[in-house]
C-alpha positions in Angstrom: -27.8 28.3 -26.8 -25.7 31.1 -25.3 -27.9 30.9 -22.2 -27.3 27.2 -21.8 -23.5 27.6 -22.2 -23.5 30.6 -19.9 -25.3 28.6 -17.1 -23.8 25.2 -17.5 -20.1 26.0 -17.8 -19.9 27.9 -14.5 -21.7 25.1 -12.8 -19.2 22.5 -14.2 -16.3 24.7 -13.1 -17.9 25.2 -9.6 -18.9 21.7 -8.8 -16.5 19.7 -11.1 -13.4 20.6 -9.2 -14.4 20.1 -5.6 -12.3 18.1 -3.2 -13.6 15.5 -0.8 -11.4 17.0 1.9 -9.3 14.6 4.1 -11.3 11.5 4.9 -10.0 9.1 7.6 -9.6 5.5 6.4 -8.6 2.4 8.4 -6.5 3.1 11.5 -3.9 5.8 10.7 -4.4 6.3 7.0 -6.4 9.0 5.1 -7.6 9.7 1.6 -8.4 12.7 -0.4 -9.9 12.9 -3.9 -10.6 15.7 -6.3 -12.3 15.9 -9.7 -10.6 17.9 -12.4 -12.8 20.9 -13.2 -11.4 21.6 -16.7 -12.7 19.6 -19.6 -10.2 18.1 -22.0 -8.2 15.0 -22.5 -5.4 13.5 -20.3 -4.2 14.1 -16.8 -4.4 17.4 -15.0 -1.2 18.0 -13.0 -2.7 21.0 -11.2 -5.4 18.7 -9.7 -2.7 16.3 -8.5 -0.7 19.2 -7.1 -3.8 20.6 -5.3 -4.5 17.2 -3.7 -0.9 16.9 -2.4 -1.0 20.5 -1.1 -4.2 19.8 0.9 -2.8 16.5 2.3 0.5 18.2 3.2 -1.3 21.0 5.0 -3.4 18.4 6.9 -0.3 16.5 8.1 1.6 19.8 8.8 -1.2 20.9 11.1 -0.5 17.8 13.2 3.3 18.4 13.2 3.8 15.4 10.9 4.9 14.8 7.3 3.0 13.2 4.5 3.8 9.6 3.4 2.1 8.5 0.1 0.5 5.1 0.2 -1.2 5.2 -3.2 -2.1 7.6 -6.0 -4.9 6.8 -8.4 -5.3 9.1 -11.4 -8.1 8.8 -13.9 -7.4 10.8 -17.0 -10.1 13.0 -18.5 -11.9 11.6 -21.6 -14.7 13.0 -23.8 -17.8 13.6 -21.6 -15.9 12.6 -18.4 -13.8 14.7 -16.1 -10.5 13.3 -14.7 -9.8 12.8 -11.1 -7.0 12.2 -8.6 -7.2 10.2 -5.4 -4.4 10.1 -2.8 -4.2 7.6 0.0 -1.6 8.6 2.6 -0.4 8.5 6.2 1.0 11.3 8.4 4.3 10.2 9.9 6.9 11.7 12.2 9.3 14.1 10.4 12.8 13.1 9.5 12.2 9.8 7.8 14.0 8.7 4.7 11.9 8.7 1.6 11.4 5.3 0.0 10.4 4.9 -3.7 6.8 4.1 -4.2 6.1 0.6 -5.4 3.1 0.1 -7.5 1.1 -3.2 -7.0 1.0 -5.2 -10.2 -2.2 -5.2 -12.2 -1.7 -8.9 -13.2 0.3 -11.7 -11.6 1.5 -14.5 -13.8 2.1 -17.8 -12.0 4.2 -20.5 -13.7 3.3 -24.0 -12.5 5.4 -27.1 -13.3 
C-alpha cells in the first residue's frame, strides 16, 4: 500500500498540474489551460493565478498587455481535479479596463 501511494501521488502531482502553454485560437486570440495538481474540493486560486501569470508573460514578451475574453473554472470534486482555462487577447498598452460580462447560461424569451 505504501508503495502504491509513494508512486501514484508524485505522478499525480507531476502530471496533474501541467499547463497547455499558450495556444493560438482564431485570428488574434489565445487560450491557456491548466489542471489543478492538488486533490480536494473547490477552486484553486493558485492555478488561476498561474494561468494569468503565464498569459501576462506571453503578452509582455510582445510588448502588449493581456485582455481577458473568458475564464472557465472547473472546481475539483472527489476523483476529479479542477482546472482553469483562460481565453485572451494581447492588446496595445494603455487601454482602459472594461468589466468582464459573462454570457448568460439561459435566455428566456417572452412571446405575446
